[in-house]
ZAMARGU-4260 file (C-alpha; in steps of 0.2 Angstrom, whole numbers, plus 5000, padded with zeros to 4 digits):
<rodrens>
0) 4987/5139/4870 | 5001/5125/4867 | 5003/5125/4886 | 4984/5122/4889 | 4984/5109/4876
5) 4998/5099/4885 | 4990/5100/4901 | 4973/5094/4894 | 4982/5079/4886 | 4993/5073/4901
10) 4983/5077/4916 | 4970/5063/4913 | 4984/5052/4911 | 4991/5056/4928 | 4974/5053/4936
15) 4972/5037/4927 | 4989/5031/4933 | 4986/5035/4951 | 4995/5051/4952 | 4981/5065/4955
20) 4993/5076/4965 | 5004/5079/4949 | 4988/5089/4943 | 4989/5107/4951 | 4970/5108/4953
25) 4970/5092/4962 | 4984/5097/4973 | 4974/5112/4978 | 4958/5103/4983 | 4968/5091/4994
30) 4978/5105/5002 | 4961/5114/5006 | 4954/5098/5013 | 4968/5097/5026 | 4965/5113/5034
35) 4960/5112/5052 | 4943/5120/5050 | 4939/5106/5039 | 4947/5091/5047 | 4944/5096/5065
40) 4925/5095/5064 | 4926/5078/5055 | 4938/5071/5068 | 4926/5076/5082 | 4911/5069/5074
45) 4920/5052/5071 | 4927/5051/5088 | 4910/5054/5095 | 4902/5040/5085 | 4917/5028/5088
50) 4916/5030/5107 | 4897/5028/5107 | 4898/5012/5097 | 4912/5005/5107 | 4903/5008/5124
55) 4887/5001/5117 | 4895/4986/5110 | 4905/4983/5126 | 4889/4984/5136 | 4880/4972/5125
60) 4894/4959/5124 | 4901/4961/5141 | 4919/4962/5134 | 4929/4976/5136 | 4941/4970/5123
65) 4928/4975/5109 | 4931/4994/5114 | 4949/4997/5107 | 4945/4986/5092 | 4929/4996/5088
70) 4938/5013/5090 | 4952/5007/5078 | 4940/5000/5065 | 4930/5017/5065 | 4946/5027/5064
75) 4952/5017/5049 | 4935/5018/5040 | 4933/5036/5042 | 4951/5040/5037 | 4949/5030/5022
80) 4933/5038/5017 | 4940/5055/5019 | 4955/5051/5009 | 4945/5045/4995 | 4933/5059/4994
85) 4940/5075/5001 | 4959/5072/4999 | 4956/5066/4980 | 4964/5049/4983 | 4951/5039/4973
90) 4963/5038/4958 | 4975/5030/4968 | 4964/5017/4975 | 4956/5014/4958 | 4974/5012/4951
95) 4978/5000/4966 | 4963/4990/4963 | 4967/4988/4944 | 4985/4983/4948 | 4980/4971/4961
100) 4968/4962/4949 | 4982/4961/4936 | 4994/4955/4949 | 4982/4940/4952 | 4989/4932/4936
105) 5006/4933/4944 | 5001/4926/4961 | 5007/4909/4957 | 5025/4914/4952 | 5026/4927/4966
110) 5021/4913/4979 | 5033/4900/4972 | 5047/4913/4973 | 5043/4919/4990 | 5035/4905/5000
115) 5050/4893/5001 | 5061/4905/5010 | 5047/4912/5021 | 5039/4894/5025 | 5056/4888/5031
120) 5055/4901/5045 | 5037/4901/5050 | 5033/4882/5049 | 5044/4880/5064 | 5032/4892/5073
125) 5017/4883/5066 | 5023/4866/5074 | 5027/4875/5091 | 5015/4871/5105 | 5018/4888/5113
130) 5012/4897/5098 | 4996/4887/5098 | 4993/4890/5116 | 4995/4909/5113 | 4986/4911/5096
135) 4971/4899/5100 | 4966/4907/5116 | 4966/4925/5109 | 4949/4933/5109 | 4942/4938/5092
140) 4944/4957/5095 | 4962/4954/5103 | 4967/4944/5088 | 4960/4958/5076 | 4970/4971/5087
145) 4986/4959/5085 | 4984/4959/5066 | 4982/4978/5066 | 4998/4980/5076 | 5007/4969/5063
150) 5000/4979/5049 | 5004/4996/5058 | 5022/4991/5060 | 5023/4986/5042 | 5016/5002/5036
155) 5027/5012/5048 | 5042/5004/5041 | 5037/5006/5023 | 5033/5025/5026 | 5050/5027/5033
160) 5059/5018/5020 | 5050/5021/5004 | 5055/5041/5003 | 5073/5035/5001 | 5067/5025/4985
165) 5059/5041/4979 | 5074/5051/4982 | 5085/5038/4973 | 5075/5039/4957 | 5073/5058/4956
170) 5092/5060/4958 | 5096/5051/4941 | 5084/5061/4930 | 5092/5064/4912 | 5087/5066/4894
175) 5086/5047/4890 | 5075/5044/4905 | 5063/5057/4900 | 5062/5051/4882 | 5060/5033/4888
180) 5046/5037/4901 | 5035/5047/4889 | 5034/5034/4876 | 5015/5028/4873 | 5010/5043/4883
185) 4999/5058/4876 | 5015/5070/4877 | 5027/5058/4868 | 5027/5068/4851 | 5029/5086/4859
190) 5042/5080/4872 | 5052/5071/4858 | 5052/5087/4848 | 5058/5097/4863 | 5071/5085/4868
195) 5078/5085/4849 | 5078/5104/4849 | 5083/5109/4867 | 5086/5093/4876 | 5105/5095/4880
200) 5102/5112/4887 | 5088/5108/4899 | 5093/5106/4918 | 5084/5090/4921 | 5089/5089/4939
205) 5077/5104/4942 | 5063/5095/4935 | 5068/5078/4943 | 5066/5086/4961 | 5048/5080/4966
210) 5043/5090/4982 | 5027/5092/4993 | 5011/5083/4988 | 5018/5076/4972 | 5031/5067/4983
215) 5019/5060/4994 | 5009/5054/4980 | 5024/5044/4973 | 5026/5037/4991 | 5007/5033/4993
220) 5008/5024/4976 | 5023/5013/4982 | 5014/5010/4999 | 4998/5004/4991 | 5008/4993/4979
225) 5018/4985/4993 | 5003/4983/5004 | 4994/4974/4989 | 5008/4962/4987 | 5009/4958/5006
230) 4990/4955/5007 | 4992/4943/4992 | 5006/4934/5000 | 4998/4933/5017 | 4983/4925/5010
235) 4994/4912/5001 | 5002/4909/5018 | 4985/4908/5027 | 4979/4895/5014 | 4995/4884/5016
240) 4993/4883/5035 | 4974/4879/5033 | 4978/4865/5021 | 4994/4859/5030 | 4986/4860/5047
245) 4970/4851/5041 | 4980/4837/5035 | 4993/4834/5048 | 4986/4842/5064 | 4974/4829/5071
250) 4961/4833/5084 | 4972/4825/5098 | 4987/4835/5094 | 4977/4851/5093 | 4969/4848/5110
255) 4985/4844/5118 | 4994/4860/5111 | 4980/4872/5115 | 4976/4864/5132 | 4958/4863/5129
260) 4947/4849/5132 | 4936/4851/5117 | 4939/4860/5100 | 4927/4872/5091 | 4926/4864/5074
265) 4922/4872/5057 | 4906/4865/5051 | 4907/4850/5040 | 4926/4850/5042 | 4930/4841/5058
270) 4949/4842/5055 | 4948/4861/5053 | 4945/4869/5070 | 4943/4887/5075 | 4959/4885/5085
275) 4968/4881/5069 | 4961/4895/5059 | 4966/4907/5073 | 4984/4900/5072 | 4985/4901/5054
280) 4978/4919/5054 | 4991/4924/5067 | 5006/4917/5057 | 4999/4924/5041 | 4999/4941/5049
285) 5016/4939/5055 | 5022/4932/5039 | 5015/4948/5030 | 5026/4959/5043 | 5041/4949/5039
290) 5039/4950/5020 | 5036/4969/5021 | 5052/4971/5029 | 5062/4959/5019 | 5057/4966/5002
295) 5066/4982/5005 | 5080/4975/5015 | 5085/4959/5008 | 5092/4959/4990 | 5084/4942/4984
300) 5067/4949/4989 | 5071/4966/4982 | 5076/4961/4965 | 5061/4949/4963 | 5047/4959/4970
305) 5052/4978/4970 | 5060/4980/4953 | 5044/4982/4944 | 5038/4995/4956 | 5054/5005/4954
310) 5051/5005/4935 | 5034/5012/4937 | 5041/5025/4949 | 5054/5030/4937 | 5042/5032/4923
315) 5031/5044/4934 | 5046/5055/4937 | 5051/5055/4920 | 5034/5060/4913 | 5032/5073/4926
320) 5049/5080/4920 | 5044/5080/4902 | 5027/5088/4906 | 5036/5102/4916 | 5048/5105/4903
325) 5034/5108/4890 | 5026/5120/4901 | 5042/5130/4903 | 5045/5130/4885 | 5027/5135/4881
330) 5027/5149/4894 | 5043/5157/4888 | 5057/5165/4898 | 5045/5178/4907 | 5034/5165/4914
335) 5044/5150/4919 | 5029/5140/4926 | 5036/5124/4934 | 5020/5118/4942 | 5030/5114/4958
340) 5019/5113/4974
</rodrens>
């Protein structure tokens, strides 16, 4: 009975904090949704719809460049919808949206710390004629694919590097970390009693090891957090270049750098051309890629932008360790349920 009580108390906390795969039932549903008999029909249906839409759009517009952009967009939307529904990732998305909303209050401090170093680098690209000639002549669908390429490289880099951060945290699990992590959680009191009675005799390294779906849940949490920061910073860079370009880039300079006889101006803003918008979007995407790499490799960025994320990761691992220790204590020596996937 005590074991079920602890589960009922902490499992909703896991879900609210974007950790659905820490709950055995949620892991089982996600595992079932990844079986080939369920995923293959969905993939075939999405592929047929995407190909049909790409062919139709290409025929209507007469531009073959719309085909890969349409296929990519359909694949992303389908993958996102399937992850939210079948793979039980909705709590991760909900947590990410709440955290992004709270991060808006920190946008100005974050921008003032990150932009000076970043702008020293990318501003030289902005006032470069070759960059204008390249970016301003890109077709809309090609620009979209270019941004997806930047985003794909950033996500791939994060997926490769973030598991290392998870491994670092679960290597240092101990009694004090568990006590600190479970404060202000539903299991604070029972975990505190367990630590007082048996804490020094528990092998915390066994509980600190986070395998399988739970490990990927932590990686997804870190990934979503970093993507949110990158998007916020990219939007700030985009706004800066639109403002800066609208002030200093005259129509004559823009025409000379793009090699076009006439610019396409944004309505009611004669200094702000479509070409300027495209250059700004291109450099904002490139800046996002640069920031995603720098935040994990540069110590200055890491201390400023990744420390809070690591603290959240540490807390998740600590709460999980306390939860599993309670399950073991309640199960007794004959049924050492650890809940490991």
